[in-house]
C-alpha positions in Angstrom: 43.9 130.2 144.6 43.9 131.2 140.6 40.8 129.3 138.7 43.7 128.9 135.8 46.1 127.4 138.4 43.0 125.3 140.2 42.0 124.0 136.5 45.2 123.1 135.1 46.5 121.7 138.3 46.2 117.5 136.9 47.5 118.6 133.5 50.7 120.3 135.6 50.9 117.4 137.5 51.0 115.2 134.8 53.5 116.9 133.3 55.9 116.6 136.2 55.2 113.5 136.7 56.0 112.3 133.0 59.2 114.6 133.2 60.3 113.5 136.0 59.6 109.7 134.9 61.8 110.4 131.4 64.6 111.9 133.3 64.9 108.9 135.4 63.9 106.3 132.7 67.3 107.8 131.1 69.3 107.9 134.4 68.4 104.7 135.0 69.1 103.1 131.7 72.1 104.7 131.7 73.4 103.1 134.4 71.7 99.9 134.4 72.8 99.0 130.3 76.2 97.7 130.1 77.4 99.2 126.8 80.6 97.5 124.6 84.1 98.9 125.8 84.0 100.8 122.4 82.7 103.6 120.8 81.7 102.4 117.6 81.4 105.9 116.3 84.1 107.6 117.6 86.9 104.2 116.8 88.2 104.6 120.3 87.6 102.8 124.0 85.2 104.3 126.0 86.3 106.5 128.9 87.0 104.8 132.6 85.6 105.8 136.0 87.8 108.3 137.1 89.8 106.9 140.0 90.2 108.5 143.1 92.9 110.5 144.5 93.9 112.7 147.6 96.2 114.7 145.4 95.2 118.4 144.9 96.0 118.2 141.3 93.9 115.3 140.1 91.0 116.5 141.9 90.3 119.0 139.5 90.4 116.1 136.5 87.8 114.0 138.5 85.0 116.0 137.2 85.8 116.0 133.3 86.8 112.5 133.8 83.5 112.3 135.3 81.8 113.6 132.3 83.4 112.0 129.7 82.6 108.6 131.7 79.0 109.5 131.9 78.7 111.1 128.2 80.0 107.7 126.7 77.5 105.3 129.1 74.1 107.5 128.1 71.9 105.1 126.9 70.7 107.3 124.1 73.8 108.5 122.7 74.2 106.6 120.1 70.5 107.6 118.4 70.9 111.6 119.7 73.9 111.8 117.6 72.4 110.5 114.7 69.6 112.4 115.5 71.7 115.5 115.2 73.8 114.3 112.4 71.1 113.7 110.3 69.0 117.1 110.7 72.3 118.8 110.1 73.6 117.2 107.2 70.3 117.1 105.5 69.2 120.8 106.6 72.2 122.3 106.4 74.9 120.1 104.5 77.3 120.2 108.0 77.8 117.0 109.5 77.1 118.1 113.8 80.6 117.3 114.3 84.2 118.5 114.4 85.7 115.3 112.9 84.0 115.1 109.8 83.4 117.5 107.2 80.4 117.6 104.7 81.7 117.9 100.9 80.0 117.8 97.7 78.1 115.0 95.6 78.1 112.7 98.8 81.9 112.9 99.3 82.7 113.4 103.2 86.7 114.2 104.6 88.3 113.7 108.0 89.1 116.6 109.7 90.8 115.2 113.0 94.5 113.9 112.8 95.5 116.9 110.7 94.3 115.7 107.9 92.9 118.9 106.2 95.8 121.0 107.9 97.8 119.0 105.9 95.9 119.3 102.8 96.2 123.4 102.9 100.2 122.9 103.4 99.1 125.2 106.6 102.8 124.6 108.3 105.7 123.3 106.0 108.4 122.3 107.3 111.8 124.2 108.1 115.0 123.2 106.2 116.2 121.7 110.2 112.8 119.7 110.4 113.7 117.8 106.5 117.3 118.1 107.5 116.2 115.7 110.7 113.6 113.9 109.3 115.6 112.2 106.0 118.8 111.8 108.2 116.7 109.5 110.3 115.2 107.6 107.4 118.4 107.9 105.6 120.1 105.6 109.0 117.2 103.0 108.6 118.7 102.8 105.4 122.3 102.4 106.3 121.5 100.2 109.0 119.1 98.1 106.9 122.2 97.6 104.2 124.4 96.8 107.2 122.3 93.8 107.6 121.6 93.3 103.8 118.3 94.1 104.4 116.9 96.5 101.4 114.3 99.5 102.2 111.6 100.6 100.0 109.8 103.4 101.7 106.2 104.9 100.2 103.6 107.5 101.6 99.6 107.3 100.9 98.2 110.4 99.6 95.6 111.8 101.8 92.2 111.4 100.0 91.7 115.1 100.0 95.7 115.0 98.1 93.8 113.0 94.9 90.5 114.5 95.5 90.3 118.2 96.4 87.5 118.8 93.9 84.9 118.1 96.0 86.1 119.8 99.4 84.1 122.8 100.8 85.8 126.0 98.9 86.7 127.4 102.2 89.2 125.0 102.3 91.5 126.6 100.5 95.7 126.0 100.3 97.5 128.3 101.9 100.5 127.4 100.8 101.9 125.7 97.3 103.8 123.3 98.4 103.0 120.5 100.8 105.1 118.9 103.0 104.6 115.8 101.1 106.2 118.0 98.1 108.7 118.7 100.3 109.9 115.9 102.1 110.0 113.8 98.7 112.1 116.4 96.8 114.6 116.3 99.6 115.0 112.9 99.8 115.6 112.6 96.2 118.4 115.2 96.6 120.4 114.3 99.9 119.4 110.4 100.1 119.5 107.3 98.2 116.3 105.3 99.6 113.8 103.9 97.0 111.1 106.1 97.6 107.7 105.5 95.6 105.7 108.1 94.8 102.6 107.5 94.0 100.2 110.6 93.5 100.6 110.8 89.5 99.1 107.0 88.9 96.3 108.2 91.3 95.8 111.1 89.6 96.0 109.9 86.1 93.3 106.8 86.8 90.8 107.9 89.4 89.1 109.6 86.1 88.6 105.9 85.0 87.3 104.6 88.6 87.0 105.8 92.4 90.1 104.6 94.3 88.8 106.4 97.5 86.1 105.5 99.5 83.6 108.5 99.9 82.2 108.0 103.1 85.8 107.1 104.4 89.2 108.2 104.8 91.2 105.0 103.0 91.0 104.1 99.9 89.4 101.5 98.2 90.5 97.8 96.7 91.3 99.2 93.2 93.0 102.6 94.4 94.9 100.1 96.7 95.5 97.7 93.4 97.1 100.5 91.7 99.9 101.0 94.5 100.5 97.3 94.5 101.5 97.8 90.7 103.9 100.2 91.6 105.0 99.1 94.7 105.2 95.5 92.9 108.1 97.4 90.4 110.3 97.8 92.7 110.3 94.3 94.1 110.7 92.7 91.2 114.0 94.5 90.1 115.2 92.5 93.4 113.4 89.2 93.8 112.5 87.9 90.0 110.6 85.2 91.6 107.8 87.5 92.3 104.7 87.0 89.8 102.8 90.0 90.0 99.0 89.8 89.9 97.3 91.5 86.8 93.7 93.4 86.9 92.4 90.2 84.5 93.1 88.0 87.5 90.5 89.9 89.1 86.6 89.9 88.8 85.7 93.8 89.0 82.4 94.6 90.7 80.4 97.1 92.2 78.8 96.9 96.0 77.1 98.6 98.5 79.4 100.0 101.0 78.1 100.8 104.4 80.8 100.5 106.7 82.5 104.3 106.1 84.0 105.2 109.1 83.6 108.6 108.3 79.9 108.2 108.2 80.0 105.9 110.8 81.4 108.6 113.1 78.0 110.7 112.6 76.1 107.7 113.0 74.7 108.3 109.4 77.1 104.9 107.8 72.9 102.9 108.2 71.7 106.1 105.9 74.2 106.9 103.7 76.1 104.1 101.3 77.8 104.5 98.2 78.6 102.0 95.3 82.1 100.7 95.8 84.8 98.7 93.3 86.0 95.3 94.8 88.3 93.2 93.3 87.1 89.4 93.7 90.6 87.3 92.6 89.9 84.7 90.0 92.6 82.2 91.8 92.8 81.0 95.4 95.3 83.3 97.8 98.4 81.5 98.5 98.9 83.6 102.0 97.2 82.4 104.8 97.9 84.5 108.4 100.3 82.8 110.8 99.9 81.8 114.2 103.1 83.6 115.3 102.5 86.5 116.3 99.0 85.8 117.2 96.9 88.5 115.6 94.0 90.0 118.1 90.5 90.5 115.8 90.0 91.1 112.1 93.7 91.7 109.9 91.2 93.1 107.5 88.9 95.2 109.1 90.0 98.9 109.0 88.1 99.9 112.4 90.1 97.5 114.2 94.1 98.3 115.2 96.0 94.9 115.1 100.0 96.5 116.1 101.6 93.1 114.7 100.5 90.2 112.8 102.0 87.8 109.7 101.0 86.2 107.0 102.4 83.4 105.1 102.9 81.5 101.9 104.2 77.9 101.5 107.0 78.7 98.7 110.8 78.9 99.7 111.7 80.8 96.3 109.7 83.9 97.5 111.1 86.4 99.8 110.9 87.9 103.3 109.8 91.0 104.8 108.6 93.3 107.3 106.5 96.0 106.8 105.9 98.9 108.9 102.3 100.2 108.6 99.4 102.2 109.4 95.5 101.8 108.4 96.2 102.5 104.5 98.3 98.9 104.7 94.7 97.2 105.2 93.4 97.3 101.5 96.9 96.7 100.6 98.1 94.0 102.2 96.2 91.3 100.3 97.7 91.9 97.6 100.9 92.2 98.9 100.7 89.3 100.7 100.7 86.8 98.0 104.7 87.8 97.2 106.6 87.1 100.3 107.2 83.5 102.2 106.7 85.6 105.2 105.8 89.0 106.0 105.5 90.4 109.2 103.4 93.7 109.6 104.0 96.2 112.6 102.1 99.2 113.8 104.3 100.5 116.2 105.4 104.1 117.0 108.9 103.1 116.8 111.4 101.4 114.8 111.5 97.8 115.6 115.0 97.1 115.2 115.2 93.6 117.5 112.2 92.7 115.7 113.4 93.2 112.2 116.5 91.0 112.9 114.7 88.2 114.3 112.3 87.9 111.4 115.3 87.8 109.0 113.9 89.7 106.3 114.8 90.5 103.0 113.2 93.7 102.2 111.6 95.9 105.0 108.8 98.3 103.3 107.7 101.5 104.9 104.2 102.8 104.6 103.3 106.2 105.9 99.6 108.3 105.3 100.6 111.5 104.1 98.6 113.3 107.3 101.0 112.3 109.6 103.8 114.2 108.0 102.0 116.9 110.3 103.4 115.1 113.1 106.5 113.3 114.0 106.6 110.6 112.2 106.9 107.2 113.4 109.3 104.6 113.1 112.4 106.9 112.5 115.9 105.5 113.4 117.7 108.1 115.7 121.2 107.7 117.0 120.5 106.3 120.4 118.5 103.4 118.2 121.3 102.3 116.2 123.2 102.2 119.0 120.7 100.6 120.6 120.8 98.1 118.3 124.6 97.7 117.9 124.3 96.2 121.7 121.1 94.0 121.4 122.5 92.8 118.3 
């Protein structure tokens, strides 16, 4: 036996034993520790254990599905992702994630859900797409008008639209006109829909205060308040019993914010935080969350998708409303809810004609975040929906 191997034999055994213990400890921990059903880093449910099937097509999916199941339950997954992101960000100014882009001066941008594709104007609408989309929205207006319900439509500008200056230089615009430009122009020319364009107001006020979170994809309370005031100007025309809040009705404070969805996705929310503006009301809020429908979870939590909930104010002179929404309404809801006897917030992919009729609202407000324009716009009333609603009336 080689003397070098003989002399090093105990050390080699120790290394092998240590390695095997480490591997088996991780494996045992993965199966013993029961993680929550929700992956906080990616705001999604954990992958399920694949079901066995006798069909050949299903066999091919089992290895990939099982790998996803195991990866989601790896005992130190979150900690390892945090370490990777930490090294990537501070050494390379990268996030280590395909879903988040690091910008300048501590700004982060969502790279998923076609957010940056929307900003770069990579795929403009065709004339046919615009015609189809606006026709669907116009059908909604007409249908609502037939039921004596007003309709207000607005699109929340994406964070890159209002704060493009912090994006990496490589993320340049490919076409001059955005889908938002195209849609608003087409709506103005070919429809009678009341549309709120928030971009000018947000761009004007961004020199006075930060309007979007640096570490999240959403606007903050100050940005949402500016939108509320502009939306409220439309509401006042139709419902004079509404009394809009002014900025003087709030105490403006700055607080530490470390709940950013983008930094949470890369595991750095406990390391990277920002100072964000908050508006503390000087007067007691009148709106309360209704028990019908019963909301599941915190209605003010941006990381939880709540399909339906309502708020109510004990004032019969106020109007009733239904709001079709996405995550950008979360910060807007506390302001709007004060001005409706009842407002039902719905987050679903179709135009809920039946639910609208049941609520008997005075107005339907539809909010859509800009990046959704890259996909099939939700809640667009089609001809088939019109006929179905007429039958169920």
